[in-house]
LUMLUM-345143 format. One line per field, with one value per residue (C-alpha): chain; residue number from 0; residue in three letters; z negated, y negated, x negated. Coordinates in nm, 2 decimals, decimal comma, padded with zeros to 4 digits. Each point is the difference from the previous one (the first is absolute). Example, Ala and Ser with C-alpha at 12.3 -4.5 7.8 and 13.67 -1.06 7.14 Angstrom:
cadena: [A_A]
num: [0_1]
residuo: [ALA_SER]
up: [-00,78_00,07]
north: [00,45_-00,34]
east: [-01,23_-00,14]
% end
This chain:
cadena: [A_A_A_A_A_A_A_A_A_A_A_A_A_A_A_A_A_A_A_A_A_A_A_A_A_A_A_A_A_A_A_A_A_A_A_A_A_A_A_A_A_A_A_A_A_A_A_A_A_A_A_A_A_A_A_A_A_A_A_A_A_A_A_A_A_A_A_A_A_A_A_A_A_A_A_A_A_A_A_A_A_A_A_A_A_A_A_A_A_A_A_A_A_A_A_A_A_A_A_A_A_A_A_A_A_A_A_A_A_A_A_A_A_A_A_A_A_A_A_A_A_A_A_A_A_A_A_A_A_A_A_A_A_A_A_A_A_A_A_A_A_A_A_A_A_A_A_A_A_A_A_A_A_A_A_A_A_A_A_A_A_A_A_A_A_A_A_A_A_A_A_A_A_A_A_A_A_A_A_A_A_A_A_A_A_A_A_A_A_A_A_A_A_A_A_A_A_A_A_A_A_A_A_A_A_A_A_A_A_A_A_A_A_A_A_A_A_A_A_A_A_A_A_A_A_A_A_A_A_A_A_A_A_A_A_A_A_A_A_A_A_A_A_A_A_A_A_A_A_A_A_A_A_A_A_A_A_A_A_A_A_A_A_A_A_A_A_A_A_A_A_A_A_A_A_A_A_A_A_A_A_A_A_A_A_A_A_A_A_A_A_A_A_A_A_A_A_A_A_A_A_A_A_A_A_A_A_A]
num: [0_1_2_3_4_5_6_7_8_9_10_11_12_13_14_15_16_17_18_19_20_21_22_23_24_25_26_27_28_29_30_31_32_33_34_35_36_37_38_39_40_41_42_43_44_45_46_47_48_49_50_51_52_53_54_55_56_57_58_59_60_61_62_63_64_65_66_67_68_69_70_71_72_73_74_75_76_77_78_79_80_81_82_83_84_85_86_87_88_89_90_91_92_93_94_95_96_97_98_99_100_101_102_103_104_105_106_107_108_109_110_111_112_113_114_115_116_117_118_119_120_121_122_123_124_125_126_127_128_129_130_131_132_133_134_135_136_137_138_139_140_141_142_143_144_145_146_147_148_149_150_151_152_153_154_155_156_157_158_159_160_161_162_163_164_165_166_167_168_169_170_171_172_173_174_175_176_177_178_179_180_181_182_183_184_185_186_187_188_189_190_191_192_193_194_195_196_197_198_199_200_201_202_203_204_205_206_207_208_209_210_211_212_213_214_215_216_217_218_219_220_221_222_223_224_225_226_227_228_229_230_231_232_233_234_235_236_237_238_239_240_241_242_243_244_245_246_247_248_249_250_251_252_253_254_255_256_257_258_259_260_261_262_263_264_265_266_267_268_269_270_271_272_273_274_275_276_277_278_279_280_281_282_283_284_285_286_287_288_289_290_291_292_293_294_295_296_297_298_299_300_301_302_303_304_305_306_307]
residuo: [MET_ASP_SER_GLU_LYS_LYS_ASN_LEU_ALA_LYS_TYR_ARG_ILE_GLU_GLN_ALA_GLN_THR_CYS_ILE_LYS_SER_ALA_LYS_ILE_LEU_VAL_ASN_ALA_GLU_ASP_TYR_LYS_GLY_ALA_ALA_ASN_ARG_ALA_TYR_TYR_ALA_ILE_PHE_HIS_ILE_MET_ARG_SER_VAL_LEU_ALA_LEU_ASP_GLY_LEU_ASP_PHE_ALA_LYS_HIS_SER_GLY_VAL_SER_ALA_TYR_PHE_ARG_LYS_GLU_TYR_ILE_LYS_THR_GLY_VAL_PHE_ASP_ILE_GLU_PHE_SER_ASP_ILE_ILE_LYS_GLU_SER_PHE_ASP_LEU_ARG_SER_ASP_SER_ASP_TYR_ASP_ASP_PHE_PHE_VAL_VAL_SER_LYS_GLN_ASP_VAL_GLU_GLU_GLN_ILE_GLU_ASN_ALA_GLN_LYS_PHE_PHE_ASN_VAL_VAL_ASN_SER_TYR_ILE_GLU_LYS_GLN_CYS_ILE_TYR_SER_SER_GLY_LYS_GLU_GLU_THR_ASN_MET_GLU_LEU_TRP_ASP_ILE_TYR_ASP_LYS_ASP_ARG_LYS_LEU_THR_GLY_ARG_THR_MET_GLN_ARG_ASN_ASP_TRP_ASN_MET_LYS_PRO_GLY_ASP_PHE_HIS_LEU_THR_VAL_LEU_GLY_VAL_ILE_MET_ASN_GLU_GLU_GLY_LYS_PHE_LEU_VAL_THR_LYS_ARG_VAL_MET_THR_LYS_SER_TRP_ALA_PRO_GLY_GLN_TRP_GLU_ILE_SER_GLY_GLY_ALA_ALA_GLN_ALA_GLY_GLU_SER_SER_GLU_GLU_ALA_VAL_LYS_ARG_GLU_ILE_LEU_GLU_GLU_THR_GLY_ILE_ASP_VAL_THR_GLY_PHE_ASN_GLY_GLY_TYR_VAL_PHE_SER_TYR_MET_ARG_GLU_ASN_PRO_GLU_GLU_GLY_ASP_ASN_TYR_PHE_VAL_ASP_ILE_TYR_ARG_PHE_VAL_GLY_ASN_VAL_SER_GLU_ALA_ASP_VAL_LYS_LEU_GLN_GLU_ALA_GLU_THR_ALA_GLY_PHE_MET_PHE_ALA_SER_LYS_GLU_GLU_ILE_ASP_GLU_LEU_GLY_ARG_GLN_GLY_VAL_PHE_LEU_HIS_TYR_ASN_SER_ILE_LYS_LYS_VAL_PHE_GLU_MET]
up: [-10,43_00,30_00,35_00,13_-00,25_00,09_00,37_-00,03_-00,21_00,26_00,29_-00,17_-00,07_00,36_00,10_-00,23_00,19_00,33_-00,12_-00,10_00,34_00,16_-00,21_00,11_00,37_-00,06_-00,16_00,31_00,21_-00,23_-00,10_-00,37_-00,09_00,14_-00,17_-00,34_00,06_00,07_-00,30_-00,23_00,14_-00,05_-00,37_-00,01_00,15_-00,24_-00,30_00,15_00,05_-00,38_-00,05_00,22_-00,25_-00,26_00,24_-00,01_00,24_-00,01_00,25_-00,07_00,02_-00,34_-00,15_00,14_-00,12_-00,35_-00,05_00,12_-00,23_-00,30_00,04_00,16_-00,07_-00,35_-00,11_00,13_00,28_00,24_-00,07_-00,08_00,29_00,23_-00,15_00,13_00,34_00,03_-00,09_00,23_00,30_-00,06_-00,03_00,32_00,20_-00,12_00,09_00,34_00,09_-00,12_00,02_00,37_-00,05_-00,26_00,12_-00,09_00,01_00,13_-00,34_-00,19_00,20_00,01_-00,38_-00,01_00,24_-00,22_-00,30_00,17_00,09_-00,36_-00,12_00,26_-00,10_-00,37_00,04_00,28_-00,24_-00,28_00,23_00,11_-00,36_-00,10_00,28_-00,08_-00,37_00,04_00,22_-00,25_00,27_00,26_00,32_00,34_00,03_00,32_-00,01_00,36_00,14_00,32_00,28_00,18_00,31_00,02_00,06_-00,32_00,18_-00,14_00,22_-00,14_-00,14_-00,36_-00,18_-00,34_-00,28_00,00_00,31_00,15_00,36_00,17_00,37_00,14_00,02_-00,28_-00,33_-00,32_-00,23_-00,35_-00,23_-00,29_-00,24_-00,29_-00,27_-00,12_-00,32_-00,07_-00,15_00,33_-00,10_00,19_-00,12_00,08_-00,11_-00,07_00,15_-00,23_-00,01_00,11_00,35_00,26_00,19_-00,15_-00,37_-00,24_00,27_-00,03_00,27_00,08_00,07_00,33_00,22_00,33_00,13_00,03_00,32_00,05_-00,25_00,10_-00,12_-00,27_-00,12_-00,04_-00,19_-00,24_-00,06_-00,06_-00,25_-00,19_-00,01_-00,11_-00,24_-00,09_00,13_00,25_00,21_00,17_-00,04_-00,07_00,20_00,27_00,23_00,30_00,02_00,28_00,17_00,12_00,20_-00,04_00,26_-00,13_00,30_-00,15_-00,31_00,20_-00,22_00,17_-00,18_-00,04_-00,34_-00,10_-00,30_-00,23_-00,29_-00,23_-00,26_-00,30_-00,38_-00,12_-00,31_-00,14_-00,16_00,35_00,12_-00,01_00,16_00,14_-00,27_00,22_00,26_-00,20_-00,29_-00,08_00,14_-00,05_00,13_00,15_00,14_00,35_-00,15_-00,20_00,31_00,21_-00,27_00,02_00,37_-00,02_-00,24_00,26_-00,23_00,17_00,28_00,34_-00,14_00,31_00,21_-00,23_-00,19_00,20_-00,19_-00,32_00,16_-00,07]
north: [-06,39_00,18_-00,15_00,28_-00,10_-00,37_00,07_00,21_-00,27_-00,26_00,22_00,06_-00,36_-00,08_00,27_-00,18_-00,33_00,17_00,13_-00,35_-00,13_00,29_-00,07_-00,37_00,11_00,24_-00,27_-00,22_00,30_00,03_00,36_-00,06_00,37_00,03_-00,32_00,14_00,31_-00,20_-00,23_00,30_00,17_-00,33_00,02_00,37_-00,06_-00,29_00,23_00,27_-00,26_-00,04_00,37_00,04_-00,20_00,26_00,28_00,13_00,08_00,19_00,22_-00,16_-00,37_00,03_00,10_-00,31_-00,24_00,17_-00,02_-00,36_-00,11_00,18_-00,10_-00,34_-00,16_00,13_-00,09_-00,36_00,01_-00,10_-00,18_00,20_-00,15_00,23_00,30_-00,13_-00,08_00,36_00,14_-00,23_00,07_00,37_00,00_-00,21_00,21_00,33_-00,13_-00,13_00,31_00,27_-00,15_00,00_-00,28_-00,21_-00,36_-00,21_-00,37_-00,24_-00,19_00,32_00,11_-00,35_00,00_00,33_-00,13_-00,31_00,23_00,22_-00,30_-00,13_00,34_00,02_-00,34_00,09_00,35_-00,10_-00,26_00,26_00,25_-00,27_-00,09_00,36_00,08_-00,31_00,07_00,37_-00,08_-00,24_-00,26_-00,19_00,19_-00,15_-00,13_00,15_-00,22_-00,07_-00,31_-00,02_-00,22_-00,23_-00,21_-00,37_00,05_00,20_00,33_00,32_00,11_00,35_-00,05_-00,04_-00,15_00,08_-00,23_-00,32_00,12_-00,35_00,10_-00,08_-00,06_-00,33_00,03_00,26_-00,08_00,18_-00,08_-00,16_-00,06_-00,24_00,01_-00,21_00,08_-00,27_00,05_-00,13_-00,32_-00,09_00,06_00,20_00,28_-00,08_00,18_-00,11_00,19_00,13_-00,19_00,30_-00,02_-00,07_-00,22_-00,27_00,10_-00,17_-00,12_00,03_00,20_00,21_00,37_00,13_00,20_00,18_00,23_00,36_00,20_00,11_-00,25_-00,26_-00,35_00,03_00,33_-00,15_-00,30_00,20_00,24_-00,29_-00,17_00,33_00,08_-00,35_-00,09_00,32_-00,14_00,19_-00,26_00,25_-00,13_-00,36_-00,28_-00,18_00,14_-00,12_-00,38_-00,07_00,10_-00,15_00,12_-00,06_00,07_00,02_00,14_-00,08_00,20_00,28_-00,05_-00,09_00,05_-00,07_-00,09_00,06_-00,19_00,13_-00,14_00,24_-00,13_00,21_00,02_00,04_-00,11_00,00_00,34_00,15_-00,09_00,26_-00,13_00,18_-00,10_00,05_-00,24_-00,26_-00,22_-00,13_-00,11_-00,25_-00,09_-00,34_-00,27_-00,13_-00,32_00,19_00,20_-00,32_-00,14_00,31_-00,04_-00,36_00,11_00,25_00,30_00,18_00,24_-00,07_-00,29_-00,21_00,31_00,14_-00,30_00,02_00,32_-00,20_-00,23_00,07]
east: [-11,38_-00,14_00,02_00,23_00,28_-00,04_00,00_00,31_00,18_-00,08_00,11_00,34_00,05_-00,07_00,26_00,25_-00,07_00,05_00,34_00,11_-00,10_00,20_00,30_00,01_-00,02_00,29_00,21_-00,05_00,11_00,31_-00,11_00,08_-00,01_-00,35_-00,10_00,12_-00,20_-00,32_00,06_00,03_-00,32_-00,18_00,08_-00,09_-00,34_-00,05_00,05_-00,22_-00,28_-00,01_00,01_-00,30_-00,21_00,10_-00,09_00,36_00,28_00,33_00,18_00,34_00,09_00,17_-00,33_-00,18_00,26_00,03_-00,37_-00,02_00,28_-00,15_-00,36_00,03_00,34_00,08_-00,35_00,04_-00,26_00,28_00,32_00,31_00,18_-00,19_00,17_00,33_-00,16_-00,13_00,35_00,19_-00,22_00,01_00,38_00,05_-00,24_00,16_00,35_-00,10_-00,21_00,24_00,35_00,10_00,26_-00,17_-00,03_-00,31_00,05_-00,26_00,01_-00,07_-00,29_-00,15_00,01_-00,18_-00,27_-00,05_-00,02_-00,26_-00,21_00,01_-00,10_-00,28_-00,14_-00,02_-00,14_-00,25_-00,14_-00,02_-00,19_-00,25_-00,07_-00,04_-00,24_-00,21_-00,01_-00,09_-00,29_-00,16_-00,04_00,20_00,06_00,04_00,36_00,14_00,31_00,11_00,18_00,20_-00,13_00,25_-00,04_00,05_00,38_00,01_00,05_-00,16_-00,30_00,00_-00,35_-00,11_-00,29_-00,16_00,07_-00,22_-00,19_-00,04_-00,08_00,33_00,00_00,14_00,38_00,01_00,18_00,09_00,30_-00,02_00,29_00,06_00,29_00,12_00,26_00,23_00,20_00,35_-00,14_-00,15_-00,36_-00,26_-00,22_-00,37_-00,31_-00,36_-00,30_-00,26_-00,33_-00,20_00,16_-00,26_00,24_00,22_-00,05_00,24_00,24_00,37_00,19_00,31_00,00_-00,11_-00,24_-00,03_00,27_-00,12_00,03_00,36_00,15_00,25_-00,05_00,27_-00,13_-00,35_00,11_00,21_-00,29_-00,24_00,23_00,06_-00,37_-00,10_00,28_00,17_00,33_00,21_00,19_00,22_00,35_-00,11_00,16_-00,21_-00,26_-00,19_-00,05_-00,25_-00,33_-00,32_-00,30_-00,38_-00,27_-00,36_-00,20_-00,34_00,09_00,17_00,32_00,33_00,32_00,37_00,14_00,36_00,13_00,28_00,19_00,20_00,25_00,10_00,05_-00,36_-00,19_-00,35_00,07_00,05_-00,35_-00,27_-00,32_-00,30_-00,24_-00,31_00,14_00,19_-00,08_00,35_00,33_00,28_00,34_-00,06_00,23_-00,04_-00,15_-00,26_-00,10_-00,02_-00,24_-00,22_00,00_-00,11_-00,28_-00,12_00,04_00,30_-00,09_00,15_00,21_00,02_00,10_00,26_00,15_00,32_00,09_00,04_00,26_00,36]
% end
C-alpha cells in the first residue's frame, strides 16, 4: 500500500474524530439538528477512510455506504451492527436536514454520537493495523493524549503516546474498567510472558484516553479492544479516581476506575492473543489472593472496585 493511500485514510479518520467533537459541542448548545448532521458525517468520513485504503471513492453518499456494506460488512470484516448504525444515522440526518418541522431529541442524537464513537474506535484500530501490516514493519504510533492541569482541566495541549517528558503540573488520563457477571465474578486477564513490563501478571482492562475522548468513551473502547465485549448498556459505570505524580519519570496521570455489570460468559470473551495469555472470571476472594501474592497489577490502588 502506498503512502498516499495511508495518509488519505488517516486524514479522513481524523476528520471523523473532528465531527464527533463538533457533535458533542452542538449537543451542549442544544442544537440537536446540527449535532445529528455532524454525527452522520463522522460515520461518512469513517467509511471513506476505509475506501481510501482501496483507492476508491464515490460521488454519492449511497455509493460509499453500498460499497462499504458489500465489501466490509457482508464479508465479516466489521460487525453487522454497523450496517444498522449507518442507516439510522443517515435517516436521522436526512430528516433533520430536509424536514423543516422534524424534531430531533437529545436522546436520539446522543445515541447517534455514541454509535459514531464506537464505529470510529473499531475502524481506527483496523486502519492502524492495515497500515502497519502493509509496510512490513511497525510505524511510529502518532496516537495523541490530552494534557490536563492539576485541577483536571484541559490545557488545550496534547502529547504523543508514551512521550514521558511531561512538565511539572501536567497530567494525562488513564482509565481502568472491570466487567462483573451476574454471578458476581470479575473478568480478569493475564499478560503474555513476552511483555517487557509485568509479564504474566493478572490485570483488568485499561489504557490511556486518546485526545478528544471522554473518560467513559476511553474505558469502553479499551474493554472492547481487549476483551471483545461491548459494555454499552451494561449497568454500573464510574466508581472512583486516583492521581499519581512521578516527576522524575516525567509521567503524571489521573486514573478513573469503572465497574460494569452484565450478562456475560466465557463464550463472549475474545482476547487480543498478542497481548493476553488467558483470562478467568474470578471471585473477589480469588483476586484478593492474587493481590497478596503480588501478581495482580495495581491491586492496592484498585481493590475498592471489587467491593460490593
